[in-house]
N, C-alpha and C positions, 0 to 999 in steps of 0.2 A: 699711205704710211702705215707700217705695221706697229701697233702698240702692244703686241703680245709680249709679256716679260720673257726674257731669256731663261733657259732652264737653270743657269747658275744663280740668277737673281732669286728664283723661287727657293732654291736649295738653301740659301744662306739667310732666308727670312727668319727672324727670331720669333718663336712662338710666344703668345701672350702667357703670362703667369697663370697657372691653374689656381682658381679660387674656390673650387668645390671639391670637397673630399670625395674620393672614389675608392671604396674599400672592397677588395675582392672577397666575396662572400661564399661562393659555392663553386666547386669543380665537379663535373659530371663524369662518372665512371661507368663504362658500358659493360654489363654482365649478362650472362646467359641464364643463370639460375639465381633468382633473387634471394631465396631463403639460404642457399649455400653461401652467397656473398655476405648476407647478414650475419651468419654464424662466424665467418672469417673475420670481418671487421670488428665484431663484438669481441672476438678472441684476442684482438690486438690491444684491448683495453680502451678503445675509443668510446666516447659518449654517444649513446643513441638518443638523437633529438626528435626523430619523427618516424612513423611508419603509417602512411596514409594510403588507403585504397578507395577507388571509385568504381564499383562494380567489378567485373572480371577483366576489364581491359586496361586498367591503369593502377599502378602502385608506385609510390615513391618512398624511399628510405633515406634518412639523413644521419650521418655520423660526423663527429668532430674529434680530431686528434687532441690529446692533452696539450693545453696551452696554446692551441691554434685559434686564430681569429677567422679562419676559413674552414668551411665544412666540405664534405663530399656527399653527393647524392647518387643513387642508382635505383633501378626498379624496372617495372614493366611499361613499355612505351614511353620511356623517359628520353631516350636518345636513339637515333638511327645508326649511330656508330657501331662498328663491329665489336663484339665482346673481345676484350684483351687488347684493343688497339690503343688504350691509354698508356703511354710509356713516358719514362723520365719524370715522374711526379716526385718532387723534392720534399723531404721532411727534414727540417733544420733542427739539429740537436747540439747541445753544448758539450756533451760527452758521448762520443760515438761508441765506445766500448760498452758503457753502461746501457745505452739504448739497444745495442745488439744483444747484450746479455738478457735484457728484459724480454725481447721477442723470443729468444731461444728458450727462456723459462716458460713461455706461453706455448711452446711447441711449434713455433713458426720457423720454417726453413729460411735461412738468410745466409748470404755470402759471407766469406771472411772480409775483414776490413781491407780496403785497398786505397792507394793514393795516386795522385798525379805527380809524376816526377819531373815534369817540365818546369821551366823557369817562370812561366806566366800561366796562371790559372785561366782556362777558357771555358770550362763546362764539363759535363759528364754525359756519357751515353754508353752503356755496357755493350760489348766488353772493352770498348775504347773510350778515351776521353777526347772526343772530337779529333780523332786521328792519332792521339797519343796512347800508346799501349799502357794499360794500367799496371801498377806495381803492387805486389802483395804487401800487406802491412800498413800501419798508420804512418802518416807523414813523419819522417824522423825528427823534424823540428816542431811538430805539433802546430803547424801554421793553419790559420782559418782557411776555409774553402777547399782544402786539399784532400781531406780524408772522407771515404765513402763506404757504404755497405748497401747491398741491393737485395730486394726480395720481391715476390710477386703474389698476387691474389690467385684464387683457383682458376680464373679465366686467363691468367697471364698478364694482367695489367701490372706494369712495372713501377716499383717505388725505389727511391734512393734516400738513404740517410746521408746527410752532409753535415760535417762538424764545423760550426762557426762559433768562435768565442769573441772575435773582434771584427766589426764590419769594415768594409772598405770606405775610404773617405767619401762623404756625401750621401751614403746610404742611410744614415740615421741623423735626425735633427738633434743636435746637442741640447736643445731646450726641451726635448720631449723624450727623455730616456725612460724606457719602461722594461719590465721583466714579466714574462708570462707565467712564471712558476717560482716557488721558493727554491727549488733546485738550481734554476738558472741564476737567481740572485746569489745563492751561496757560492756558486762557481765564480761569479764576478768578484765577490768579496775575497775569496781565496787568492785569486790572481792579484787583486789589489794589495793584499797582505804581503805576497811575495815581492811585488814591485816596490812596496814601501820599505821592505827590509833592505833591498838593494839601494834605495834612495838614502836610507840612514847610513849605510856603509860608505856611500860617496861623500856625505856631508860630515861623517865622523861624529855625529851626535844624535841623541834621541829627538824625535819630532813631537812636540807637545800638541801640535795641531793636526795629529794624524786623522781624525774624522773628516776634516775639511779636505785633506790630501786624498783620502780614499774616495770621497764623493767626486772630486774633480777627476781622479783617475778613471773611475767607472764611466763618467760622462764622456771623457775624451776617448776611452777605449771603444765605446759603442759608436762613436762618431768617426772612428778611424783616424784619430789624431794622436800625436805623440804624447806620452805621459807628462805630467807636470814635473818641473825641475826641482 
């Protein structure tokens, strides 16, 4: 008698709940000229965390983008990957035009803003969005996940800005709402103010409990849930 589970039985097995936090800490970027790469990433305004060397055969440099919980490292004998082979590295921003303008002000060459015109967002990969031809300009409805801008480091490693102001359902724990910068929080407050103004128009009266309404709106927005009534 064969007691081997059928493939369908394995596929539908429910995984056990994850009980240990696993935070993505570092992404490795393959470069050919360490000092040139260091100048480039420093020029982006990223924080230099480390520059360690062990003799002439090993060196590692770590940078962290503003507001990011994940850093990048590169150096000498850090990775066997070919320089320039890191592509589609996403940098999430709440205002893509402001992020692009900042890089332009730092002398970094960056594409115009473009967007995914399809009905369902599925990802990004220049010059197409997984088979969908990208369209110039920001998403007309300013929807999250839809607007992008791309740039590369001197080795050709590719980066994408992606504008997100509200997460998809399930992507954020409503009990653990956080902001990585004052700029991000200010943007959330502006959106809450605009939404609250529409709320007061619907009710026809001023809302004395607007701080509570703002707080609930921000939590719901980050969790991808509808705004409070």
